C-alpha positions as CSV (number, residue, x, y, z in Angstrom):
1,M,-20.8,33.2,-35.1
2,S,-20.5,29.7,-36.7
3,R,-17.4,27.6,-36.5
4,V,-14.5,29.5,-38.0
5,L,-11.6,27.0,-38.2
6,I,-11.1,23.8,-40.2
7,E,-8.6,21.1,-39.6
8,A,-6.4,19.9,-42.5
9,S,-7.7,16.4,-42.4
10,E,-11.3,17.7,-42.6
11,L,-10.4,19.9,-45.6
12,A,-8.9,16.9,-47.3
13,R,-12.1,14.9,-46.9
14,A,-14.2,17.9,-48.0
15,L,-12.2,18.3,-51.2
16,Q,-13.3,14.8,-52.1
17,G,-17.0,15.5,-51.5
18,A,-19.8,16.2,-54.0
19,T,-19.6,20.0,-53.3
20,P,-16.0,20.8,-52.4
21,P,-15.3,24.2,-50.7
22,V,-13.8,27.1,-52.6
23,V,-10.2,27.3,-51.3
24,L,-8.3,30.6,-51.4
25,D,-4.6,30.8,-51.0
26,C,-3.9,34.1,-49.1
27,R,-0.2,33.9,-48.6
28,A,1.6,37.3,-48.8
29,R,4.8,39.0,-47.9
30,L,4.8,42.6,-46.8
31,G,6.9,44.7,-49.1
32,D,6.8,42.2,-51.9
33,P,3.4,42.5,-53.7
34,D,4.2,39.7,-56.2
35,A,5.1,37.1,-53.5
36,G,1.6,35.7,-53.0
37,D,1.0,34.8,-56.6
38,R,4.6,33.4,-56.9
39,L,4.2,31.2,-53.8
40,W,0.8,29.9,-55.0
41,R,2.2,28.9,-58.4
42,E,5.1,27.1,-56.7
43,G,2.8,24.8,-54.8
44,H,-0.7,25.1,-53.3
45,V,-3.6,23.2,-51.9
46,P,-5.2,21.3,-54.8
47,G,-7.8,23.5,-56.6
48,S,-7.1,26.6,-54.5
49,L,-7.2,30.0,-56.1
50,H,-4.9,32.9,-55.3
51,L,-6.4,35.8,-53.4
52,D,-4.0,38.7,-53.3
53,L,-3.5,40.9,-50.3
54,D,-2.5,44.0,-52.1
55,R,-4.7,43.7,-55.2
56,D,-7.8,41.9,-53.9
57,L,-8.0,42.5,-50.2
58,A,-7.0,46.1,-50.2
59,A,-7.3,49.3,-52.2
60,P,-4.1,51.1,-53.2
61,A,-2.1,52.6,-50.3
62,G,-2.7,56.2,-49.6
63,A,-4.5,58.5,-47.2
64,G,-6.4,55.5,-45.8
65,G,-3.2,53.6,-44.8
66,R,-1.1,50.9,-46.4
67,H,-3.9,48.4,-46.8
68,P,-7.2,50.3,-46.9
69,L,-10.4,48.3,-47.5
70,P,-11.4,48.2,-51.2
71,E,-14.7,49.8,-52.2
72,P,-17.6,47.3,-51.8
73,A,-18.2,47.2,-55.6
74,A,-14.6,46.3,-56.2
75,F,-14.6,43.5,-53.7
76,T,-17.9,42.2,-55.0
77,A,-16.3,41.9,-58.5
78,I,-13.5,39.8,-57.0
79,L,-15.9,37.5,-55.2
80,Q,-17.9,37.1,-58.3
81,R,-14.7,36.4,-60.3
82,L,-13.8,33.6,-57.8
83,G,-17.3,32.1,-58.1
84,I,-18.1,32.6,-54.4
85,V,-21.7,32.2,-53.3
86,P,-23.2,32.0,-49.8
87,G,-24.3,28.4,-50.2
88,R,-20.8,27.0,-50.7
89,V,-18.2,26.9,-48.0
90,V,-15.0,28.9,-48.4
91,V,-11.7,27.9,-46.9
92,V,-8.9,30.4,-46.6
93,Y,-5.2,29.7,-45.7
94,D,-1.7,31.1,-45.6
95,D,1.6,30.0,-44.2
96,Q,1.7,32.3,-41.2
97,G,-0.9,30.8,-38.9
98,G,-3.6,33.0,-40.5
99,Q,-1.8,36.3,-39.9
100,L,-0.8,37.0,-43.5
101,A,-3.4,37.2,-44.8
102,A,-6.0,34.5,-44.3
103,A,-7.6,36.2,-41.3
104,R,-8.0,39.4,-43.3
105,A,-9.8,37.4,-46.0
106,W,-11.9,35.7,-43.4
107,W,-12.9,39.1,-41.9
108,M,-13.7,40.6,-45.2
109,L,-15.8,37.6,-46.4
110,A,-17.5,36.6,-43.1
111,C,-17.7,39.8,-41.1
112,W,-18.0,42.5,-43.7
113,A,-19.6,40.7,-46.7
114,G,-21.7,38.4,-44.5
115,H,-20.8,35.0,-46.1
116,P,-22.1,32.4,-43.7
117,G,-19.6,29.6,-44.3
118,V,-16.0,30.9,-44.2
119,R,-13.3,28.7,-42.4
120,V,-9.6,29.4,-41.8
121,L,-7.3,26.4,-42.2
122,D,-5.9,26.0,-38.7
123,G,-2.1,25.7,-39.0
124,G,-2.2,26.8,-42.7
125,L,-0.1,25.2,-45.3
126,R,2.2,23.5,-42.8
127,A,-0.8,21.6,-41.3
128,W,-1.9,20.6,-44.9
129,Q,1.6,19.2,-45.5
130,D,1.6,17.4,-42.1
131,V,-1.4,15.3,-43.2
132,G,0.3,14.4,-46.5
133,G,-1.5,17.0,-48.6
134,E,-0.3,17.4,-52.2
135,L,1.0,20.7,-53.5
136,P,0.4,20.9,-57.2
137,L,2.3,23.5,-59.2
138,G,1.1,26.2,-61.6
139,R,-2.2,27.8,-62.0
140,E,-5.7,26.4,-61.6
141,P,-8.6,26.7,-64.2
142,A,-10.7,29.8,-63.7
143,P,-13.9,29.1,-61.9
144,R,-17.4,29.8,-63.2
145,P,-18.2,33.4,-62.1
146,S,-21.1,34.0,-59.6
147,D,-23.6,36.8,-59.4
148,W,-23.5,37.1,-55.6
149,T,-23.9,40.7,-54.4
150,P,-23.2,40.9,-50.7
151,A,-25.0,43.3,-48.3
152,Y,-21.9,44.8,-46.6
153,R,-22.0,45.4,-42.9
154,D,-20.3,48.7,-42.1
155,A,-21.1,48.3,-38.4
156,V,-18.2,45.9,-38.1
157,R,-15.6,48.6,-38.8
158,V,-14.8,52.0,-37.5
159,E,-13.0,55.1,-38.8
160,A,-10.3,57.1,-37.2
161,D,-12.6,59.8,-35.8
162,E,-14.5,57.2,-33.8
163,V,-11.2,55.7,-32.5
164,F,-10.1,59.2,-31.5
165,S,-13.3,60.1,-29.7
166,G,-14.8,56.8,-28.6
167,R,-14.4,55.0,-25.3
168,A,-14.0,51.5,-26.7
169,L,-10.9,49.5,-25.6
170,K,-8.3,49.8,-28.4
171,M,-6.3,46.6,-29.0
172,D,-3.0,46.7,-31.0
173,A,-2.1,43.4,-32.8
174,R,1.5,44.5,-33.5
175,S,4.6,43.2,-31.7
176,R,5.3,44.6,-28.2
177,E,8.5,46.3,-29.6
178,R,6.5,48.2,-32.2
179,F,3.7,49.0,-29.7
180,R,6.2,50.5,-27.2
181,G,7.9,52.5,-30.0
182,E,11.2,50.7,-29.6
183,A,11.2,49.5,-33.2
184,E,9.3,50.5,-36.3
185,P,10.5,48.8,-39.4
186,V,7.5,49.8,-41.6
187,D,5.9,53.1,-40.8
188,P,7.6,56.5,-40.4
189,V,6.3,57.1,-36.8
190,A,6.8,54.7,-33.9
191,G,4.4,54.1,-30.9
192,H,0.7,53.4,-30.5
193,I,-2.7,55.0,-30.1
194,P,-3.0,56.3,-26.6
195,G,-4.9,54.1,-24.2
196,A,-4.5,51.0,-26.3
197,V,-3.4,47.6,-25.0
198,C,-1.1,45.3,-26.9
199,R,-2.2,41.8,-28.0
200,P,0.3,40.6,-30.6
201,S,-1.4,38.4,-33.1
202,A,1.4,35.8,-32.7
203,D,0.2,35.3,-29.1
204,N,-3.0,33.7,-30.5
205,L,-1.0,30.7,-31.8
206,D,0.6,27.7,-30.1
207,E,4.1,26.4,-30.8
208,R,2.7,24.5,-33.9
209,G,1.4,27.7,-35.5
210,R,-2.2,26.7,-34.7
211,F,-4.8,28.6,-32.7
212,K,-4.7,28.1,-28.9
213,A,-7.7,26.3,-27.4
214,P,-10.8,28.4,-26.9
215,D,-10.6,28.4,-23.1
216,V,-7.0,29.6,-23.3
217,L,-7.9,32.4,-25.6
218,E,-10.8,33.3,-23.4
219,A,-8.5,33.8,-20.5
220,E,-5.9,35.7,-22.4
221,L,-7.8,38.1,-24.7
222,P,-8.4,41.7,-23.5
223,Q,-11.8,42.2,-22.1
224,G,-14.0,45.3,-22.6
225,E,-17.6,46.1,-23.3
226,A,-16.6,47.3,-26.7
227,V,-13.2,46.6,-28.4
228,I,-11.6,48.1,-31.5
229,A,-8.8,46.1,-33.1
230,Y,-6.0,47.7,-35.1
231,C,-2.4,46.9,-36.2
232,G,-0.1,48.5,-38.7
233,S,-2.4,48.4,-41.7
234,G,-5.5,46.4,-40.8
235,V,-4.2,42.9,-41.6
236,T,-3.0,41.2,-38.4
237,A,-5.7,43.0,-36.5
238,C,-8.1,40.6,-38.2
239,H,-6.2,37.8,-36.6
240,D,-7.0,39.1,-33.2
241,I,-10.7,39.4,-34.2
242,L,-10.6,35.8,-35.4
243,A,-9.2,34.8,-32.0
244,Y,-12.2,36.3,-30.3
245,A,-14.4,34.2,-32.7
246,V,-12.5,31.1,-31.8
247,A,-13.0,31.9,-28.1
248,G,-16.7,32.4,-28.6
249,R,-16.5,36.0,-27.6
250,P,-18.2,39.1,-29.1
251,L,-16.1,40.3,-32.0
252,P,-14.1,43.6,-31.9
253,R,-14.7,46.1,-34.6
254,L,-11.8,46.7,-37.1
255,Y,-10.1,50.0,-37.6
256,A,-8.9,49.1,-41.1
257,G,-6.7,52.2,-41.6
258,S,-4.8,51.3,-38.4
259,W,-1.5,52.8,-37.4
260,S,-0.5,53.6,-41.0
261,E,-3.5,55.9,-41.3
262,W,-3.5,57.2,-37.8
263,I,-0.1,58.8,-38.1
264,R,-0.9,60.6,-41.3
265,D,-2.7,63.3,-39.3
266,P,-0.2,65.1,-37.0
267,A,-3.1,66.2,-34.8
268,R,-3.7,62.7,-33.6
269,P,-1.8,61.8,-30.4
270,V,0.9,59.2,-30.3
271,A,2.0,57.3,-27.2
272,T,5.2,55.2,-26.5
273,G,6.1,52.7,-23.8
274,D,3.6,50.4,-22.1
């Protein structure tokens, strides 16, 4: 896979170029569906457009979990509204080191929709501010729509039945406390999918909120011939997948329904502890 991160200084230069990237502000707060738009209007990377976790990057919550993937036609309409085309670089960012929800946007655009030039701003909004980047207020003009129709790659994702029956290594991106079942602030059942290993998405970042070096990630990330990433609702699991891309490793597949879908069927087993 091509380079997946971009430094804030490089983004600043690119925005002054002849063909600046499309920049998408993916900030979100779980439990507050209006937070992302509000944060964007209160200050954002110049020219950036708001991409909403709950409205753009997910279908309504239900049997498929808290953040199920939207239908391809629905996501295509969003990409066209934002003016996205394969020949123009897209940069996504948030203020959580990519965890909420820039990595989800990267995965949906690059891995699922097949866009060849998606970058995640390493360090997010903080990194942009660290290089003196401006944060204009209010909304941006609507872009000229595109007519791009992606050819979606369903091989990059799995459904619950394959997670249940398959032999792939299952990797949980939630905190260790949630994985062990010691705390569950969001979903009604605590624990994890049996046989899974815990790789909290926060462990992919250094003390500055930026991705660890590729060789460090290479040494730390779980290894398996086939890996399936999941979390609470298919959002931070994308951060683990992004870490594999940074490390230059083959990418895990995403179980988008994740724990919030898994526990809807009482016949599916639940494990606690390590």
